One Martini backbone bead per residue (centre of mass of N, CA, C, O) as a GRO file, in nm:
protein
   75
    1MET     BB    1   1.929   0.744   1.492
    2SER     BB    2   1.664   0.739   1.281
    3ASP     BB    3   1.434   0.886   1.092
    4LYS     BB    4   1.095   0.877   1.021
    5THR     BB    5   0.878   0.826   0.733
    6VAL     BB    6   0.557   0.874   0.648
    7LEU     BB    7   0.377   0.753   0.380
    8LEU     BB    8   0.125   0.594   0.509
    9ASP     BB    9  -0.221   0.666   0.662
   10VAL     BB   10  -0.486   0.454   0.594
   11GLU     BB   11  -0.833   0.458   0.736
   12GLU     BB   12  -1.108   0.383   0.530
   13THR     BB   13  -1.409   0.428   0.374
   14MET     BB   14  -1.468   0.300   0.038
   15LEU     BB   15  -1.501   0.261  -0.269
   16ARG     BB   16  -1.389   0.037  -0.485
   17TYR     BB   17  -1.302   0.237  -0.704
   18ASP     BB   18  -1.136   0.426  -0.515
   19ALA     BB   19  -0.938   0.208  -0.427
   20ALA     BB   20  -0.828   0.151  -0.712
   21VAL     BB   21  -0.720   0.434  -0.766
   22ALA     BB   22  -0.520   0.444  -0.529
   23LEU     BB   23  -0.357   0.192  -0.616
   24ARG     BB   24  -0.280   0.294  -0.899
   25LYS     BB   25  -0.120   0.541  -0.803
   26LEU     BB   26   0.084   0.383  -0.636
   27ALA     BB   27   0.189   0.209  -0.874
   28ASP     BB   28   0.286   0.443  -1.050
   29ASP     BB   29   0.489   0.557  -0.850
   30LEU     BB   30   0.657   0.298  -0.817
   31ALA     BB   31   0.740   0.275  -1.119
   32GLN     BB   32   0.902   0.564  -1.086
   33GLY     BB   33   1.056   0.540  -0.778
   34THR     BB   34   0.819   0.669  -0.596
   35LEU     BB   35   0.682   0.796  -0.288
   36PRO     BB   36   0.462   0.954  -0.110
   37SER     BB   37   0.492   1.244   0.110
   38ALA     BB   38   0.487   1.515   0.310
   39GLU     BB   39   0.802   1.581   0.207
   40GLY     BB   40   0.759   1.406  -0.048
   41GLY     BB   41   0.957   1.207  -0.217
   42VAL     BB   42   1.039   0.854  -0.205
   43ALA     BB   43   1.274   0.641  -0.259
   44VAL     BB   44   1.292   0.341  -0.454
   45GLY     BB   45   1.405   0.057  -0.506
   46GLU     BB   46   1.461  -0.175  -0.757
   47THR     BB   47   1.438  -0.388  -0.523
   48LEU     BB   48   1.177  -0.595  -0.384
   49LYS     BB   49   0.993  -0.698  -0.116
   50VAL     BB   50   0.711  -0.924  -0.139
   51GLU     BB   51   0.398  -0.927   0.050
   52MET     BB   52   0.106  -1.144   0.015
   53LYS     BB   53  -0.227  -1.147   0.171
   54GLY     BB   54  -0.521  -1.358   0.150
   55LYS     BB   55  -0.874  -1.365   0.265
   56VAL     BB   56  -1.160  -1.570   0.344
   57LYS     BB   57  -1.462  -1.545   0.562
   58PRO     BB   58  -1.718  -1.670   0.708
   59LYS     BB   59  -2.022  -1.508   0.798
   60ASP     BB   60  -2.331  -1.426   0.901
   61ALA     BB   61  -2.324  -1.160   0.683
   62GLY     BB   62  -2.119  -1.340   0.506
   63VAL     BB   63  -1.811  -1.217   0.377
   64LYS     BB   64  -1.472  -1.188   0.480
   65GLY     BB   65  -1.213  -0.977   0.353
   66SER     BB   66  -0.850  -0.977   0.285
   67LEU     BB   67  -0.561  -0.755   0.204
   68LYS     BB   68  -0.204  -0.779   0.216
   69VAL     BB   69   0.065  -0.538   0.164
   70GLU     BB   70   0.428  -0.573   0.142
   71LEU     BB   71   0.699  -0.339   0.117
   72SER     BB   72   1.057  -0.371   0.065
   73TRP     BB   73   1.365  -0.163   0.088
   74ARG     BB   74   1.672  -0.041  -0.061
   75THR     BB   75   1.903   0.256  -0.124
   0.00000   0.00000   0.00000
């Protein structure tokens, strides 16, 4: 059985701009072929499976939206 390396584990409230900066950094790293981890960079395969789902739902206090992105690959 193999050991797992946690790449990201973020759950916090931040400003929209700061969220965009974090996503941009992640995209830049991905374009270079690695993603950061506590142990250093993790190689990302050339071809990825990409799943993206987004939705908005009316709520009493406005609208609640969410966007989920999942990337998977083999090296």
